[in-house]
mmCIF file of the N, C-alpha and C atoms, coordinates in Angstrom:
data_MODEL
# 
_entry.id   MODEL 
# 
loop_
_atom_site.group_PDB 
_atom_site.id 
_atom_site.type_symbol 
_atom_site.label_atom_id 
_atom_site.label_alt_id 
_atom_site.label_comp_id 
_atom_site.label_asym_id 
_atom_site.label_entity_id 
_atom_site.label_seq_id 
_atom_site.pdbx_PDB_ins_code 
_atom_site.Cartn_x 
_atom_site.Cartn_y 
_atom_site.Cartn_z 
_atom_site.occupancy 
_atom_site.B_iso_or_equiv 
_atom_site.pdbx_formal_charge 
_atom_site.auth_seq_id 
_atom_site.auth_comp_id 
_atom_site.auth_asym_id 
_atom_site.auth_atom_id 
_atom_site.pdbx_PDB_model_num 
ATOM 1   N N  . UNK A 1 1  ? -9.660  26.751  6.146  1.00 0.00 ? 1  UNK A N  1 
ATOM 2   C CA . UNK A 1 1  ? -9.130  25.479  5.676  1.00 0.00 ? 1  UNK A CA 1 
ATOM 3   C C  . UNK A 1 1  ? -7.626  25.484  5.885  1.00 0.00 ? 1  UNK A C  1 
ATOM 4   N N  . UNK A 1 2  ? -7.100  24.422  6.485  1.00 0.00 ? 2  UNK A N  1 
ATOM 5   C CA . UNK A 1 2  ? -5.662  24.280  6.697  1.00 0.00 ? 2  UNK A CA 1 
ATOM 6   C C  . UNK A 1 2  ? -5.041  23.534  5.521  1.00 0.00 ? 2  UNK A C  1 
ATOM 7   N N  . UNK A 1 3  ? -3.856  23.951  5.140  1.00 0.00 ? 3  UNK A N  1 
ATOM 8   C CA . UNK A 1 3  ? -3.108  23.284  4.076  1.00 0.00 ? 3  UNK A CA 1 
ATOM 9   C C  . UNK A 1 3  ? -1.803  22.773  4.659  1.00 0.00 ? 3  UNK A C  1 
ATOM 10  N N  . UNK A 1 4  ? -1.387  21.626  4.214  1.00 0.00 ? 4  UNK A N  1 
ATOM 11  C CA . UNK A 1 4  ? -0.189  20.989  4.734  1.00 0.00 ? 4  UNK A CA 1 
ATOM 12  C C  . UNK A 1 4  ? 0.822   20.786  3.630  1.00 0.00 ? 4  UNK A C  1 
ATOM 13  N N  . UNK A 1 5  ? 1.997   20.384  4.026  1.00 0.00 ? 5  UNK A N  1 
ATOM 14  C CA . UNK A 1 5  ? 3.074   20.153  3.068  1.00 0.00 ? 5  UNK A CA 1 
ATOM 15  C C  . UNK A 1 5  ? 2.898   18.810  2.363  1.00 0.00 ? 5  UNK A C  1 
ATOM 16  N N  . UNK A 1 6  ? 3.504   18.678  1.200  1.00 0.00 ? 6  UNK A N  1 
ATOM 17  C CA . UNK A 1 6  ? 3.468   17.436  0.434  1.00 0.00 ? 6  UNK A CA 1 
ATOM 18  C C  . UNK A 1 6  ? 4.124   16.324  1.236  1.00 0.00 ? 6  UNK A C  1 
ATOM 19  N N  . UNK A 1 7  ? 3.477   15.166  1.316  1.00 0.00 ? 7  UNK A N  1 
ATOM 20  C CA . UNK A 1 7  ? 4.011   14.024  2.052  1.00 0.00 ? 7  UNK A CA 1 
ATOM 21  C C  . UNK A 1 7  ? 3.470   13.892  3.465  1.00 0.00 ? 7  UNK A C  1 
ATOM 22  N N  . UNK A 1 8  ? 2.724   14.886  3.962  1.00 0.00 ? 8  UNK A N  1 
ATOM 23  C CA . UNK A 1 8  ? 2.118   14.788  5.293  1.00 0.00 ? 8  UNK A CA 1 
ATOM 24  C C  . UNK A 1 8  ? 1.027   13.722  5.289  1.00 0.00 ? 8  UNK A C  1 
ATOM 25  N N  . UNK A 1 9  ? 0.791   13.097  6.428  1.00 0.00 ? 9  UNK A N  1 
ATOM 26  C CA . UNK A 1 9  ? -0.203  12.033  6.551  1.00 0.00 ? 9  UNK A CA 1 
ATOM 27  C C  . UNK A 1 9  ? -1.211  12.370  7.646  1.00 0.00 ? 9  UNK A C  1 
ATOM 28  N N  . UNK A 1 10 ? -2.429  11.841  7.509  1.00 0.00 ? 10 UNK A N  1 
ATOM 29  C CA . UNK A 1 10 ? -3.430  11.945  8.569  1.00 0.00 ? 10 UNK A CA 1 
ATOM 30  C C  . UNK A 1 10 ? -3.849  10.532  8.945  1.00 0.00 ? 10 UNK A C  1 
ATOM 31  N N  . UNK A 1 11 ? -4.195  10.341  10.206 1.00 0.00 ? 11 UNK A N  1 
ATOM 32  C CA . UNK A 1 11 ? -4.624  9.029   10.697 1.00 0.00 ? 11 UNK A CA 1 
ATOM 33  C C  . UNK A 1 11 ? -5.927  9.213   11.446 1.00 0.00 ? 11 UNK A C  1 
ATOM 34  N N  . UNK A 1 12 ? -6.881  8.324   11.212 1.00 0.00 ? 12 UNK A N  1 
ATOM 35  C CA . UNK A 1 12 ? -8.149  8.395   11.913 1.00 0.00 ? 12 UNK A CA 1 
ATOM 36  C C  . UNK A 1 12 ? -8.906  7.091   11.772 1.00 0.00 ? 12 UNK A C  1 
ATOM 37  N N  . UNK A 1 13 ? -9.903  6.916   12.603 1.00 0.00 ? 13 UNK A N  1 
ATOM 38  C CA . UNK A 1 13 ? -10.742 5.732   12.542 1.00 0.00 ? 13 UNK A CA 1 
ATOM 39  C C  . UNK A 1 13 ? -11.709 5.837   11.363 1.00 0.00 ? 13 UNK A C  1 
ATOM 40  N N  . UNK A 1 14 ? -12.179 7.056   11.093 1.00 0.00 ? 14 UNK A N  1 
ATOM 41  C CA . UNK A 1 14 ? -13.084 7.295   9.970  1.00 0.00 ? 14 UNK A CA 1 
ATOM 42  C C  . UNK A 1 14 ? -12.682 8.621   9.326  1.00 0.00 ? 14 UNK A C  1 
ATOM 43  N N  . UNK A 1 15 ? -12.406 8.579   8.016  1.00 0.00 ? 15 UNK A N  1 
ATOM 44  C CA . UNK A 1 15 ? -11.967 9.766   7.288  1.00 0.00 ? 15 UNK A CA 1 
ATOM 45  C C  . UNK A 1 15 ? -12.892 9.982   6.092  1.00 0.00 ? 15 UNK A C  1 
ATOM 46  N N  . UNK A 1 16 ? -13.417 11.195  5.963  1.00 0.00 ? 16 UNK A N  1 
ATOM 47  C CA . UNK A 1 16 ? -14.291 11.568  4.850  1.00 0.00 ? 16 UNK A CA 1 
ATOM 48  C C  . UNK A 1 16 ? -13.439 12.249  3.783  1.00 0.00 ? 16 UNK A C  1 
ATOM 49  N N  . UNK A 1 17 ? -13.606 11.841  2.523  1.00 0.00 ? 17 UNK A N  1 
ATOM 50  C CA . UNK A 1 17 ? -12.816 12.440  1.443  1.00 0.00 ? 17 UNK A CA 1 
ATOM 51  C C  . UNK A 1 17 ? -13.723 12.893  0.302  1.00 0.00 ? 17 UNK A C  1 
ATOM 52  N N  . UNK A 1 18 ? -13.282 13.935  -0.380 1.00 0.00 ? 18 UNK A N  1 
ATOM 53  C CA . UNK A 1 18 ? -13.917 14.409  -1.610 1.00 0.00 ? 18 UNK A CA 1 
ATOM 54  C C  . UNK A 1 18 ? -12.818 14.584  -2.644 1.00 0.00 ? 18 UNK A C  1 
ATOM 55  N N  . UNK A 1 19 ? -13.076 14.173  -3.863 1.00 0.00 ? 19 UNK A N  1 
ATOM 56  C CA . UNK A 1 19 ? -12.094 14.320  -4.932 1.00 0.00 ? 19 UNK A CA 1 
ATOM 57  C C  . UNK A 1 19 ? -12.778 14.248  -6.288 1.00 0.00 ? 19 UNK A C  1 
ATOM 58  N N  . UNK A 1 20 ? -12.088 14.693  -7.304 1.00 0.00 ? 20 UNK A N  1 
ATOM 59  C CA . UNK A 1 20 ? -12.646 14.608  -8.648 1.00 0.00 ? 20 UNK A CA 1 
ATOM 60  C C  . UNK A 1 20 ? -12.273 13.287  -9.320 1.00 0.00 ? 20 UNK A C  1 
ATOM 61  N N  . UNK A 1 21 ? -11.080 12.748  -9.010 1.00 0.00 ? 21 UNK A N  1 
ATOM 62  C CA . UNK A 1 21 ? -10.631 11.507  -9.636 1.00 0.00 ? 21 UNK A CA 1 
ATOM 63  C C  . UNK A 1 21 ? -10.005 10.585  -8.597 1.00 0.00 ? 21 UNK A C  1 
ATOM 64  N N  . UNK A 1 22 ? -10.168 9.276   -8.797 1.00 0.00 ? 22 UNK A N  1 
ATOM 65  C CA . UNK A 1 22 ? -9.542  8.261   -7.951 1.00 0.00 ? 22 UNK A CA 1 
ATOM 66  C C  . UNK A 1 22 ? -8.697  7.377   -8.858 1.00 0.00 ? 22 UNK A C  1 
ATOM 67  N N  . UNK A 1 23 ? -7.471  7.083   -8.423 1.00 0.00 ? 23 UNK A N  1 
ATOM 68  C CA . UNK A 1 23 ? -6.555  6.294   -9.239 1.00 0.00 ? 23 UNK A CA 1 
ATOM 69  C C  . UNK A 1 23 ? -5.829  5.279   -8.372 1.00 0.00 ? 23 UNK A C  1 
ATOM 70  N N  . UNK A 1 24 ? -5.496  4.124   -8.935 1.00 0.00 ? 24 UNK A N  1 
ATOM 71  C CA . UNK A 1 24 ? -4.652  3.140   -8.275 1.00 0.00 ? 24 UNK A CA 1 
ATOM 72  C C  . UNK A 1 24 ? -5.318  2.378   -7.143 1.00 0.00 ? 24 UNK A C  1 
ATOM 73  N N  . UNK A 1 25 ? -6.615  2.102   -7.251 1.00 0.00 ? 25 UNK A N  1 
ATOM 74  C CA . UNK A 1 25 ? -7.325  1.362   -6.202 1.00 0.00 ? 25 UNK A CA 1 
ATOM 75  C C  . UNK A 1 25 ? -6.840  -0.086  -6.169 1.00 0.00 ? 25 UNK A C  1 
ATOM 76  N N  . UNK A 1 26 ? -6.356  -0.541  -4.997 1.00 0.00 ? 26 UNK A N  1 
ATOM 77  C CA . UNK A 1 26 ? -5.906  -1.927  -4.859 1.00 0.00 ? 26 UNK A CA 1 
ATOM 78  C C  . UNK A 1 26 ? -5.995  -2.376  -3.408 1.00 0.00 ? 26 UNK A C  1 
ATOM 79  N N  . UNK A 1 27 ? -6.031  -3.676  -3.202 1.00 0.00 ? 27 UNK A N  1 
ATOM 80  C CA . UNK A 1 27 ? -6.061  -4.267  -1.864 1.00 0.00 ? 27 UNK A CA 1 
ATOM 81  C C  . UNK A 1 27 ? -4.625  -4.558  -1.445 1.00 0.00 ? 27 UNK A C  1 
ATOM 82  N N  . UNK A 1 28 ? -4.266  -4.175  -0.214 1.00 0.00 ? 28 UNK A N  1 
ATOM 83  C CA . UNK A 1 28 ? -2.918  -4.422  0.299  1.00 0.00 ? 28 UNK A CA 1 
ATOM 84  C C  . UNK A 1 28 ? -3.011  -5.248  1.576  1.00 0.00 ? 28 UNK A C  1 
ATOM 85  N N  . UNK A 1 29 ? -1.960  -5.985  1.890  1.00 0.00 ? 29 UNK A N  1 
ATOM 86  C CA . UNK A 1 29 ? -1.906  -6.812  3.092  1.00 0.00 ? 29 UNK A CA 1 
ATOM 87  C C  . UNK A 1 29 ? -1.373  -5.977  4.246  1.00 0.00 ? 29 UNK A C  1 
ATOM 88  N N  . UNK A 1 30 ? -2.037  -6.012  5.385  1.00 0.00 ? 30 UNK A N  1 
ATOM 89  C CA . UNK A 1 30 ? -1.578  -5.287  6.570  1.00 0.00 ? 30 UNK A CA 1 
ATOM 90  C C  . UNK A 1 30 ? -0.909  -6.266  7.540  1.00 0.00 ? 30 UNK A C  1 
ATOM 91  N N  . UNK A 1 31 ? -1.671  -6.988  8.355  1.00 0.00 ? 31 UNK A N  1 
ATOM 92  C CA . UNK A 1 31 ? -1.101  -7.965  9.287  1.00 0.00 ? 31 UNK A CA 1 
ATOM 93  C C  . UNK A 1 31 ? -1.907  -9.256  9.207  1.00 0.00 ? 31 UNK A C  1 
ATOM 94  N N  . UNK A 1 32 ? -1.230  -10.366 8.985  1.00 0.00 ? 32 UNK A N  1 
ATOM 95  C CA . UNK A 1 32 ? -1.901  -11.668 8.944  1.00 0.00 ? 32 UNK A CA 1 
ATOM 96  C C  . UNK A 1 32 ? -3.028  -11.717 7.932  1.00 0.00 ? 32 UNK A C  1 
ATOM 97  N N  . UNK A 1 33 ? -4.244  -11.948 8.423  1.00 0.00 ? 33 UNK A N  1 
ATOM 98  C CA . UNK A 1 33 ? -5.417  -12.025 7.555  1.00 0.00 ? 33 UNK A CA 1 
ATOM 99  C C  . UNK A 1 33 ? -6.008  -10.653 7.236  1.00 0.00 ? 33 UNK A C  1 
ATOM 100 N N  . UNK A 1 34 ? -5.579  -9.644  7.931  1.00 0.00 ? 34 UNK A N  1 
ATOM 101 C CA . UNK A 1 34 ? -6.162  -8.316  7.765  1.00 0.00 ? 34 UNK A CA 1 
ATOM 102 C C  . UNK A 1 34 ? -5.670  -7.653  6.481  1.00 0.00 ? 34 UNK A C  1 
ATOM 103 N N  . UNK A 1 35 ? -6.599  -7.087  5.766  1.00 0.00 ? 35 UNK A N  1 
ATOM 104 C CA . UNK A 1 35 ? -6.276  -6.404  4.523  1.00 0.00 ? 35 UNK A CA 1 
ATOM 105 C C  . UNK A 1 35 ? -6.784  -4.972  4.596  1.00 0.00 ? 35 UNK A C  1 
ATOM 106 N N  . UNK A 1 36 ? -6.276  -4.133  3.726  1.00 0.00 ? 36 UNK A N  1 
ATOM 107 C CA . UNK A 1 36 ? -6.687  -2.732  3.652  1.00 0.00 ? 36 UNK A CA 1 
ATOM 108 C C  . UNK A 1 36 ? -6.750  -2.351  2.174  1.00 0.00 ? 36 UNK A C  1 
ATOM 109 N N  . UNK A 1 37 ? -7.206  -1.144  1.899  1.00 0.00 ? 37 UNK A N  1 
ATOM 110 C CA . UNK A 1 37 ? -7.271  -0.653  0.537  1.00 0.00 ? 37 UNK A CA 1 
ATOM 111 C C  . UNK A 1 37 ? -6.355  0.557   0.387  1.00 0.00 ? 37 UNK A C  1 
ATOM 112 N N  . UNK A 1 38 ? -5.772  0.684   -0.777 1.00 0.00 ? 38 UNK A N  1 
ATOM 113 C CA . UNK A 1 38 ? -4.888  1.798   -1.075 1.00 0.00 ? 38 UNK A CA 1 
ATOM 114 C C  . UNK A 1 38 ? -5.378  2.467   -2.355 1.00 0.00 ? 38 UNK A C  1 
ATOM 115 N N  . UNK A 1 39 ? -5.406  3.801   -2.361 1.00 0.00 ? 39 UNK A N  1 
ATOM 116 C CA . UNK A 1 39 ? -5.780  4.537   -3.559 1.00 0.00 ? 39 UNK A CA 1 
ATOM 117 C C  . UNK A 1 39 ? -5.229  5.946   -3.499 1.00 0.00 ? 39 UNK A C  1 
ATOM 118 N N  . UNK A 1 40 ? -5.209  6.610   -4.635 1.00 0.00 ? 40 UNK A N  1 
ATOM 119 C CA . UNK A 1 40 ? -4.738  7.993   -4.719 1.00 0.00 ? 40 UNK A CA 1 
ATOM 120 C C  . UNK A 1 40 ? -5.912  8.884   -5.082 1.00 0.00 ? 40 UNK A C  1 
ATOM 121 N N  . UNK A 1 41 ? -6.043  9.992   -4.379 1.00 0.00 ? 41 UNK A N  1 
ATOM 122 C CA . UNK A 1 41 ? -7.052  10.995  -4.690 1.00 0.00 ? 41 UNK A CA 1 
ATOM 123 C C  . UNK A 1 41 ? -6.385  12.070  -5.534 1.00 0.00 ? 41 UNK A C  1 
ATOM 124 N N  . UNK A 1 42 ? -6.985  12.406  -6.661 1.00 0.00 ? 42 UNK A N  1 
ATOM 125 C CA . UNK A 1 42 ? -6.364  13.321  -7.613 1.00 0.00 ? 42 UNK A CA 1 
ATOM 126 C C  . UNK A 1 42 ? -7.302  14.485  -7.920 1.00 0.00 ? 42 UNK A C  1 
ATOM 127 N N  . UNK A 1 43 ? -6.727  15.654  -8.121 1.00 0.00 ? 43 UNK A N  1 
ATOM 128 C CA . UNK A 1 43 ? -7.437  16.825  -8.612 1.00 0.00 ? 43 UNK A CA 1 
ATOM 129 C C  . UNK A 1 43 ? -8.430  17.391  -7.586 1.00 0.00 ? 43 UNK A C  1 
ATOM 130 N N  . UNK A 1 44 ? -7.960  18.323  -6.793 1.00 0.00 ? 44 UNK A N  1 
ATOM 131 C CA . UNK A 1 44 ? -8.776  19.046  -5.828 1.00 0.00 ? 44 UNK A CA 1 
ATOM 132 C C  . UNK A 1 44 ? -9.305  18.123  -4.718 1.00 0.00 ? 44 UNK A C  1 
ATOM 133 N N  . UNK A 1 45 ? -8.421  17.341  -4.119 1.00 0.00 ? 45 UNK A N  1 
ATOM 134 C CA . UNK A 1 45 ? -8.807  16.384  -3.083 1.00 0.00 ? 45 UNK A CA 1 
ATOM 135 C C  . UNK A 1 45 ? -8.849  17.047  -1.712 1.00 0.00 ? 45 UNK A C  1 
ATOM 136 N N  . UNK A 1 46 ? -9.777  16.586  -0.873 1.00 0.00 ? 46 UNK A N  1 
ATOM 137 C CA . UNK A 1 46 ? -9.940  17.105  0.482  1.00 0.00 ? 46 UNK A CA 1 
ATOM 138 C C  . UNK A 1 46 ? -10.250 15.931  1.396  1.00 0.00 ? 46 UNK A C  1 
ATOM 139 N N  . UNK A 1 47 ? -9.651  15.908  2.595  1.00 0.00 ? 47 UNK A N  1 
ATOM 140 C CA . UNK A 1 47 ? -9.904  14.840  3.553  1.00 0.00 ? 47 UNK A CA 1 
ATOM 141 C C  . UNK A 1 47 ? -10.142 15.443  4.934  1.00 0.00 ? 47 UNK A C  1 
ATOM 142 N N  . UNK A 1 48 ? -11.117 14.888  5.660  1.00 0.00 ? 48 UNK A N  1 
ATOM 143 C CA . UNK A 1 48 ? -11.465 15.368  6.995  1.00 0.00 ? 48 UNK A CA 1 
ATOM 144 C C  . UNK A 1 48 ? -11.581 14.156  7.915  1.00 0.00 ? 48 UNK A C  1 
ATOM 145 N N  . UNK A 1 49 ? -10.946 14.228  9.088  1.00 0.00 ? 49 UNK A N  1 
ATOM 146 C CA . UNK A 1 49 ? -11.063 13.150  10.071 1.00 0.00 ? 49 UNK A CA 1 
ATOM 147 C C  . UNK A 1 49 ? -12.416 13.298  10.763 1.00 0.00 ? 49 UNK A C  1 
ATOM 148 N N  . UNK A 1 50 ? -13.283 12.288  10.617 1.00 0.00 ? 50 UNK A N  1 
ATOM 149 C CA . UNK A 1 50 ? -14.612 12.299  11.217 1.00 0.00 ? 50 UNK A CA 1 
ATOM 150 C C  . UNK A 1 50 ? -14.576 11.701  12.610 1.00 0.00 ? 50 UNK A C  1 
ATOM 151 N N  . UNK A 1 51 ? -13.762 10.658  12.792 1.00 0.00 ? 51 UNK A N  1 
ATOM 152 C CA . UNK A 1 51 ? -13.638 9.992   14.094 1.00 0.00 ? 51 UNK A CA 1 
ATOM 153 C C  . UNK A 1 51 ? -12.170 9.690   14.325 1.00 0.00 ? 51 UNK A C  1 
ATOM 154 N N  . UNK A 1 52 ? -11.600 10.204  15.430 1.00 0.00 ? 52 UNK A N  1 
ATOM 155 C CA . UNK A 1 52 ? -10.178 9.993   15.677 1.00 0.00 ? 52 UNK A CA 1 
ATOM 156 C C  . UNK A 1 52 ? -9.924  8.573   16.197 1.00 0.00 ? 52 UNK A C  1 
ATOM 157 N N  . UNK A 1 53 ? -8.670  8.156   16.105 1.00 0.00 ? 53 UNK A N  1 
ATOM 158 C CA . UNK A 1 53 ? -8.269  6.836   16.584 1.00 0.00 ? 53 UNK A CA 1 
ATOM 159 C C  . UNK A 1 53 ? -8.430  6.734   18.090 1.00 0.00 ? 53 UNK A C  1 
ATOM 160 N N  . UNK A 1 54 ? -8.853  5.559   18.544 1.00 0.00 ? 54 UNK A N  1 
ATOM 161 C CA . UNK A 1 54 ? -8.984  5.321   19.963 1.00 0.00 ? 54 UNK A CA 1 
ATOM 162 C C  . UNK A 1 54 ? -7.610  5.174   20.618 1.00 0.00 ? 54 UNK A C  1 
ATOM 163 N N  . UNK A 1 55 ? -6.768  4.381   19.964 1.00 0.00 ? 55 UNK A N  1 
ATOM 164 C CA . UNK A 1 55 ? -5.417  4.118   20.474 1.00 0.00 ? 55 UNK A CA 1 
ATOM 165 C C  . UNK A 1 55 ? -4.421  4.494   19.394 1.00 0.00 ? 55 UNK A C  1 
ATOM 166 N N  . UNK A 1 56 ? -3.567  5.443   19.659 1.00 0.00 ? 56 UNK A N  1 
ATOM 167 C CA . UNK A 1 56 ? -2.529  5.818   18.701 1.00 0.00 ? 56 UNK A CA 1 
ATOM 168 C C  . UNK A 1 56 ? -1.251  5.068   19.064 1.00 0.00 ? 56 UNK A C  1 
ATOM 169 N N  . UNK A 1 57 ? -0.687  4.385   18.086 1.00 0.00 ? 57 UNK A N  1 
ATOM 170 C CA . UNK A 1 57 ? 0.496   3.603   18.402 1.00 0.00 ? 57 UNK A CA 1 
ATOM 171 C C  . UNK A 1 57 ? 1.480   3.509   17.322 1.00 0.00 ? 57 UNK A C  1 
# 
């Protein structure tokens, strides 16, 4: 298992996560009509990229 520094980010088309607690779930505006969700994973969180982005930009 790889560990990263605080503040590092991962990007992917599909990301699998496991956590004990979820906090701060909300809908955020991205571009125009497109919306996304924002949340914090707390207490022993793990994330794995299942499908990488087609176009990185």
